[in-house]
C-alpha positions in Angstrom: 7.8 -11.9 -6.1 6.9 -14.3 -3.3 6.2 -13.0 0.2 6.7 -15.3 3.2 4.4 -15.9 6.2 2.9 -12.6 7.4 1.2 -13.9 10.6 -0.6 -10.7 11.5 2.4 -8.4 11.0 0.6 -5.7 9.0 3.2 -3.0 9.7 6.0 -5.2 8.3 3.9 -6.1 5.3 3.3 -2.4 4.5 7.1 -1.7 4.7 8.0 -4.7 2.6 5.5 -3.9 -0.1 6.9 -0.3 -0.3 10.4 -1.6 -0.7 9.4 -4.1 -3.4 7.9 -1.3 -5.5 11.4 0.1 -5.9 12.8 -3.1 -7.4 10.1 -5.1 -9.1 8.7 -4.4 -12.6 5.1 -2.9 -12.4 3.8 -6.0 -14.2 5.5 -8.5 -11.9 3.3 -11.0 -10.2 3.0 -10.8 -6.4 2.5 -14.2 -4.7 1.8 -14.5 -1.0 2.5 -18.0 0.4 -0.2 -18.0 3.1 -0.4 -17.8 6.9 -1.8 -14.3 7.0 -3.3 -14.7 10.4 -2.4 -15.8 14.0 0.6 -15.1 16.3 1.0 -11.4 15.3 -1.3 -8.8 16.7 -2.9 -7.4 13.5 -4.4 -10.3 11.6 -7.6 -8.4 10.9 -5.6 -5.6 9.3 -3.6 -8.0 7.2 -6.7 -9.7 5.8 -8.3 -6.4 5.0 -5.2 -5.2 3.3 -4.5 -8.2 1.1 -8.1 -8.7 0.2 -8.4 -5.0 -0.9 -5.0 -5.2 -2.8 -6.0 -8.3 -4.7 -9.4 -6.9 -5.5 -7.8 -3.8 -7.0 -4.9 -5.6 -8.7 -6.8 -8.6 -10.0 -6.0 -12.3 -9.4 -3.7 -12.3 -12.5 -1.2 -9.9 -10.8 -1.6 -10.8 -7.2 -2.0 -14.5 -6.1 -2.8 -15.3 -2.5 -2.3 -18.9 -1.4 -3.8 -20.7 1.6 -1.6 -21.6 4.6 -2.3 -24.0 7.4 -3.1 -21.1 9.8 -5.7 -19.8 7.3 -7.1 -23.3 7.1 -7.4 -23.5 10.9 -9.3 -20.2 10.9 -11.7 -21.7 8.4 -12.0 -24.9 10.5 -13.0 -22.8 13.5 -15.7 -21.1 11.4 -17.0 -24.5 10.4 -16.8 -26.3 13.8 -15.6 -23.9 16.5 -15.9 -26.3 19.5 -14.1 -29.2 17.8 -11.2 -27.2 16.3 -11.0 -24.1 18.5 -8.8 -25.3 21.2 -6.1 -26.4 18.8 -6.3 -23.2 16.8 -6.0 -21.1 20.0 -2.8 -23.0 20.9 -1.3 -21.9 17.6 -2.1 -18.3 17.5 -5.8 -18.1 17.0 -6.3 -16.1 20.2 -4.4 -13.2 18.6 -6.6 -13.4 15.6 -9.7 -13.2 17.7 -8.2 -10.3 19.7 -7.6 -8.4 16.4 -11.3 -8.4 15.9 -12.0 -7.5 19.6 -13.1 -11.0 20.6 -12.0 -12.8 23.7 -11.0 -16.5 23.7 -13.1 -19.3 24.9 -12.2 -21.7 27.7 -11.9 -25.4 26.7 -14.6 -26.2 29.2 -17.0 -23.5 28.1 -20.5 -24.6 26.8 -21.1 -25.0 23.1 -23.1 -21.7 23.1 -19.9 -19.8 24.0 -18.0 -21.3 21.2 -20.7 -20.5 18.6 -21.0 -17.0 19.9 -17.3 -16.4 19.4 -17.5 -18.0 15.9 -20.5 -15.8 15.0 -18.8 -12.6 16.2 -15.6 -13.5 14.2 -17.8 -14.2 11.1 -19.5 -10.9 11.5 -16.3 -9.0 12.0 -14.8 -10.6 8.9 -17.8 -10.1 6.7 -19.2 -12.4 4.0 -17.0 -11.1 1.2 -13.8 -11.7 3.2 -14.8 -15.2 4.3 -15.8 -16.2 0.8 -12.4 -14.9 -0.5 -10.6 -16.9 2.2 -12.4 -20.1 1.3 -11.6 -19.7 -2.3 -7.8 -19.3 -1.8 -5.8 -21.8 -4.0 -3.1 -24.0 -2.5 -0.5 -23.5 -5.2 0.6 -21.5 -8.2 3.1 -22.3 -10.9 5.0 -20.6 -13.7 7.5 -22.6 -15.7 9.7 -24.6 -13.4 8.8 -22.5 -10.4 6.1 -23.9 -8.1 4.8 -21.9 -5.1 2.9 -23.3 -2.2 2.7 -22.8 1.6 4.4 -25.7 3.3 6.2 -27.8 0.6 5.6 -30.8 -1.7 6.1 -34.5 -1.7 9.3 -35.0 -3.6 8.2 -38.5 -4.7 5.0 -37.2 -6.4 4.7 -35.3 -9.7 4.1 -31.6 -9.0 0.7 -31.6 -10.6 -0.5 -34.5 -8.5 0.3 -33.1 -5.1 -2.4 -33.4 -2.4 -3.8 -30.1 -1.0 -3.1 -31.2 2.5 0.6 -31.8 1.7 0.8 -28.3 0.2 -0.8 -26.7 3.2 0.8 -28.8 6.0 4.0 -30.1 4.5 5.7 -33.5 3.9 8.3 -35.2 6.1 10.7 -35.7 3.1 10.4 -32.2 1.6 13.4 -30.7 3.5 15.7 -33.7 3.0 15.0 -35.2 -0.4 15.6 -33.0 -3.5 13.1 -33.2 -6.4 14.3 -35.0 -9.5 12.2 -33.1 -12.0 13.9 -29.7 -12.0 11.1 -27.9 -10.3 12.0 -25.2 -7.8 9.5 -25.1 -4.9 9.0 -21.7 -3.3 7.5 -22.1 0.2 6.9 -20.7 3.7 5.7 -22.6 6.8 9.2 -23.5 8.1 11.2 -20.6 9.6 14.6 -20.2 8.2 17.2 -17.8 9.5 18.9 -17.1 6.1 16.7 -17.5 3.1 18.6 -19.0 0.2 17.9 -21.4 -2.7 19.0 -25.0 -2.0 18.3 -28.4 -3.6 15.2 -27.2 -5.5 13.8 -25.3 -2.5 13.4 -21.5 -2.0 12.2 -20.7 1.6 10.8 -17.3 2.3 9.5 -17.6 5.9 11.9 -15.8 8.3 9.5 -15.8 11.3 8.1 -12.2 11.0 6.1 -12.4 14.2 9.1 -13.5 16.2 12.1 -11.9 14.4 10.6 -8.7 13.1 11.8 -9.8 9.6 9.3 -10.3 6.7 11.0 -11.6 3.6 10.2 -11.8 -0.1 12.0 -13.5 -3.0 12.2 -11.7 -6.3 12.6 -14.4 -9.0 13.9 -13.5 -12.4 15.3 -15.8 -15.1 18.4 -17.4 -13.7 18.5 -15.6 -10.3 16.8 -15.0 -7.0 17.0 -11.8 -4.8 15.8 -11.7 -1.3 14.4 -8.6 0.4 13.5 -8.3 4.1 12.1 -5.5 6.2 
């Protein structure tokens, strides 16, 4: 099962997980494609939920991948003044607010940026930050490859750059792969999730549409479920 971009929509995630329990085998692997934070109002709740779930289930049954928004959060922790303004433009303000932290003006002194960073780090806690930093960029089983944003169709799947998997590639949506690999991905919002040309999109824009989608992949077929 692959779940699309959550973007702080903890209520939708809870509903979707409840629905998937009715259809999926108990031993089925659950793969989240990343972008857990930003834009929606409950990023802190989402991070706490999925961190707790993976700790309880184990990384063999629940795989959490890194998305570009998760990377922007980490960039903010590493260098808040240099990366904060960009992150705020793309939903970082909502993530800060979910931890009870106000945004920082672009013209604010360095001390203000570091204070916001330190408060976010404190709110997240060491264990959650370490878990976020360790998130992989892809997962594969057979001819199914799961990542956040897509893959370069001209490069073998095992040689993809991490940046491509997190941020995407300009040819991904237009050039089919020639190796028989099906790439399950989020990042790009689709109105109707369906398999096409070696791609299986699962991002239906939860924060904007109120629909969080998952793909249940079994031998020879794909079923989509949405909240």
